[in-house]
VMD Tcl script that draws the C-alpha trace (Angstrom):
set ca {
  {2.42 18.47 10.55}
  {5.39 16.52 9.28}
  {7.62 14.57 11.66}
  {10.93 12.78 11.13}
  {11.13 9.15 12.21}
  {13.84 6.50 12.10}
  {13.79 3.57 9.72}
  {14.29 2.73 6.05}
  {13.18 5.28 3.43}
  {9.41 5.64 3.55}
  {6.61 7.98 4.54}
  {3.08 7.52 5.81}
  {0.04 9.46 6.96}
  {-1.49 8.95 10.40}
  {-3.71 10.65 12.96}
  {-7.30 11.90 13.02}
  {-9.35 15.05 13.53}
  {-9.09 14.69 17.33}
  {-5.37 13.98 17.76}
  {-4.30 15.90 14.67}
  {-3.18 14.78 11.22}
  {0.48 14.02 10.64}
  {2.85 12.94 7.91}
  {5.78 10.82 9.07}
  {8.91 10.93 6.90}
  {11.86 8.70 7.70}
  {15.15 10.49 8.17}
  {16.73 8.26 5.52}
  {14.08 9.30 2.98}
  {14.65 12.96 3.84}
  {18.35 12.48 3.13}
  {17.78 10.45 -0.03}
  {15.37 12.63 -2.01}
  {15.96 16.01 -3.66}
  {13.65 18.76 -2.46}
  {11.06 18.55 -5.24}
  {10.75 14.78 -4.88}
  {10.41 15.10 -1.11}
  {7.62 17.63 -1.66}
  {5.92 15.16 -4.00}
  {6.07 12.43 -1.35}
  {4.69 14.74 1.34}
  {2.01 15.84 -1.12}
  {1.13 12.18 -1.67}
  {0.65 11.67 2.06}
  {-1.31 14.90 2.42}
  {-3.54 13.51 -0.32}
  {-4.30 10.55 1.94}
  {-5.38 13.00 4.64}
  {-7.43 15.07 2.21}
  {-9.26 11.97 1.01}
  {-9.66 10.67 4.61}
  {-7.90 7.45 3.67}
  {-6.47 6.88 7.16}
  {-9.94 6.48 8.67}
  {-11.43 4.78 5.62}
  {-8.73 2.11 5.42}
  {-8.91 1.50 9.16}
  {-12.67 0.94 9.08}
  {-12.70 -1.07 5.87}
  {-9.78 -3.20 7.03}
  {-11.69 -4.17 10.16}
  {-14.64 -5.69 8.27}
  {-12.91 -8.76 6.76}
  {-10.92 -9.28 9.97}
  {-14.05 -9.32 12.13}
  {-15.83 -11.61 9.68}
  {-12.84 -13.96 9.58}
  {-12.60 -14.33 13.36}
  {-16.36 -14.77 13.65}
  {-16.15 -17.53 11.04}
  {-13.26 -19.27 12.80}
  {-15.17 -19.11 16.09}
  {-18.27 -20.67 14.52}
  {-16.18 -23.42 12.96}
  {-14.61 -24.25 16.32}
  {-17.99 -24.28 18.04}
  {-19.36 -26.51 15.31}
  {-16.47 -28.97 15.45}
  {-16.41 -29.03 19.24}
  {-20.15 -29.63 19.42}
  {-20.24 -32.13 16.58}
  {-19.04 -35.11 18.60}
  {-22.48 -35.90 20.03}
  {-23.91 -39.32 19.18}
  {-27.38 -37.82 18.84}
  {-28.00 -36.97 15.16}
  {-30.38 -34.11 15.98}
  {-27.88 -32.58 18.36}
  {-25.13 -32.92 15.73}
  {-27.04 -31.04 13.02}
  {-26.87 -27.64 14.70}
  {-23.07 -27.64 15.24}
  {-22.53 -28.84 11.68}
  {-24.69 -25.97 10.47}
  {-22.63 -23.53 12.55}
  {-19.40 -24.91 11.09}
  {-20.78 -24.51 7.56}
  {-21.81 -20.91 8.24}
  {-18.38 -20.27 9.75}
  {-16.61 -21.68 6.68}
  {-18.75 -19.46 4.44}
  {-17.89 -16.43 6.60}
  {-14.15 -17.19 6.34}
  {-14.41 -17.52 2.55}
  {-16.35 -14.24 2.35}
  {-13.73 -12.51 4.50}
  {-11.04 -13.38 1.94}
  {-13.16 -11.99 -0.89}
  {-13.79 -8.81 1.09}
  {-10.07 -8.50 1.78}
  {-9.38 -8.61 -1.97}
  {-11.98 -5.85 -2.42}
  {-10.36 -3.76 0.33}
  {-6.96 -4.16 -1.34}
  {-8.46 -3.01 -4.66}
  {-9.89 0.06 -2.92}
  {-6.49 0.73 -1.32}
  {-4.80 0.62 -4.73}
  {-7.33 3.12 -6.06}
  {-6.62 5.49 -3.18}
  {-2.90 5.29 -3.97}
  {-3.60 6.62 -7.46}
  {-5.56 9.52 -5.92}
  {-2.68 10.24 -3.54}
  {-0.17 10.10 -6.41}
  {-2.32 12.65 -8.24}
  {-2.18 14.92 -5.20}
  {1.60 14.54 -5.00}
  {1.84 15.43 -8.69}
  {-0.35 18.49 -8.13}
  {2.01 19.66 -5.36}
  {5.39 19.09 -7.04}
  {4.76 17.86 -10.57}
  {4.23 14.44 -12.10}
  {7.91 14.02 -12.95}
  {9.01 14.64 -9.36}
  {6.47 12.07 -8.17}
  {7.75 9.55 -10.71}
  {11.38 10.12 -9.75}
  {10.61 9.68 -6.06}
  {8.80 6.39 -6.71}
  {11.65 5.18 -8.92}
  {14.27 6.02 -6.28}
  {12.31 4.17 -3.61}
  {11.93 1.18 -5.90}
  {15.65 1.15 -6.62}
  {16.49 1.38 -2.93}
  {14.34 -1.57 -1.90}
  {15.47 -3.58 -4.92}
  {19.08 -3.38 -3.80}
  {18.63 -3.46 -0.01}
  {17.38 -6.84 1.29}
  {17.46 -5.87 4.98}
  {15.26 -2.83 4.25}
  {12.74 -5.09 2.50}
  {12.65 -7.28 5.61}
  {12.11 -4.22 7.80}
  {9.25 -3.09 5.57}
  {7.63 -6.52 5.77}
  {7.78 -6.41 9.58}
  {5.55 -3.33 9.43}
  {3.14 -4.89 6.93}
  {0.13 -3.96 9.07}
  {0.76 -0.32 8.09}
  {1.66 -0.92 4.46}
  {-1.62 0.47 3.11}
  {-0.50 3.90 4.38}
  {3.10 3.79 3.13}
  {4.27 5.74 0.09}
  {5.98 2.51 -1.03}
  {5.02 -1.12 -0.44}
  {6.78 -4.18 -1.79}
  {5.27 -5.71 -4.88}
  {7.97 -6.53 -7.37}
  {11.72 -5.98 -7.31}
  {13.37 -5.78 -10.69}
  {15.12 -2.60 -11.72}
  {18.70 -1.40 -12.20}
  {20.55 -2.47 -9.03}
  {23.83 -0.73 -9.92}
  {22.30 2.76 -9.96}
  {22.40 4.63 -6.65}
  {18.99 6.07 -5.68}
  {20.53 8.52 -3.23}
  {20.53 12.24 -3.85}
  {23.70 13.09 -5.72}
  {24.20 9.45 -6.74}
  {23.67 10.19 -10.43}
  {22.56 12.76 -12.96}
  {18.90 13.59 -13.53}
  {19.14 11.81 -16.85}
  {20.03 8.60 -15.00}
  {16.95 8.54 -12.77}
  {14.79 9.58 -15.72}
  {16.19 6.64 -17.66}
  {15.23 4.37 -14.77}
  {11.72 5.85 -14.79}
  {11.38 5.08 -18.50}
  {12.69 1.53 -17.98}
  {10.27 0.87 -15.14}
  {7.33 2.19 -17.15}
  {7.89 -0.53 -19.75}
  {7.78 -3.33 -17.19}
  {4.71 -5.49 -16.64}
  {3.50 -6.74 -13.27}
  {2.16 -10.12 -12.21}
  {-1.67 -9.74 -12.12}
  {-2.04 -12.16 -9.19}
  {0.65 -10.35 -7.22}
  {-1.09 -7.05 -7.91}
  {-4.45 -8.50 -6.82}
  {-3.02 -9.27 -3.38}
  {-1.17 -5.97 -2.92}
  {-2.25 -2.79 -1.15}
  {-0.35 -0.66 -3.69}
  {-0.41 -0.65 -7.50}
  {2.80 -1.84 -9.18}
  {5.36 0.94 -9.61}
  {5.24 0.68 -13.45}
  {1.47 1.24 -13.44}
  {1.81 4.19 -11.07}
  {4.42 5.74 -13.35}
  {2.26 5.23 -16.44}
  {-0.73 6.69 -14.59}
  {1.28 9.82 -13.80}
  {2.18 10.11 -17.49}
  {-1.49 9.99 -18.45}
  {-2.28 12.48 -15.71}
  {0.34 14.91 -17.04}
  {-1.10 14.58 -20.56}
  {-4.62 15.26 -19.29}
  {-5.83 11.75 -20.13}
  {-6.74 11.02 -16.50}
  {-9.26 13.10 -14.61}
  {-8.64 12.62 -10.90}
  {-9.47 15.26 -8.33}
  {-6.29 15.72 -6.29}
}
mol new
graphics top color blue
foreach p $ca { graphics top sphere $p radius 0.5 }
foreach p [lrange $ca 0 end-1] q [lrange $ca 1 end] { graphics top cylinder $p $q radius 0.2 }
display resetview
């Protein structure tokens, strides 16, 4: 099922096999995208459901969080218990603090791995969106979203406030550098205009460190991936 929600242009998948699987599309996104691009976005989110990404990302995201809080707890126990004047009594809390510090460090490494997995699932979902409405429609939708958030600071702030859900969004902030004077809204320009933006974005490079810490691949890489997919150079089961 697809439902309309309020908020800046975006879409996300949610639900499970018990409560039902849903795709939420913001009313502003529905108004912004032409029909084929909207179908591509919905196809992207249906791809998340098909690949069970909602459950997978929930479970995987819990692992580094649990490890982090366990580590912080051990560090606090170790520091609190380390004030004893007895050397033998001090050794155990110090050991706990060391184990806690190692757990915190490991949680950050696991979080980086979870983010890498999330980026991979976005490529799979993009492939599903392309299978539903075509690679070009998927590219245009991504370019319009990128343009919107590039030129709308308050929408970027709103998106950041919902950062806990960003792994499930069609669009997440990574970089913001496109053509700010082009309107992304439906009817705001000719098809050639948005296609020109797509081609411009494809030539852009992303900051590797920024990408490493993001739940979504950079828009230029997603656009280039869709090109390779259309040419048959990528083999991804949608």
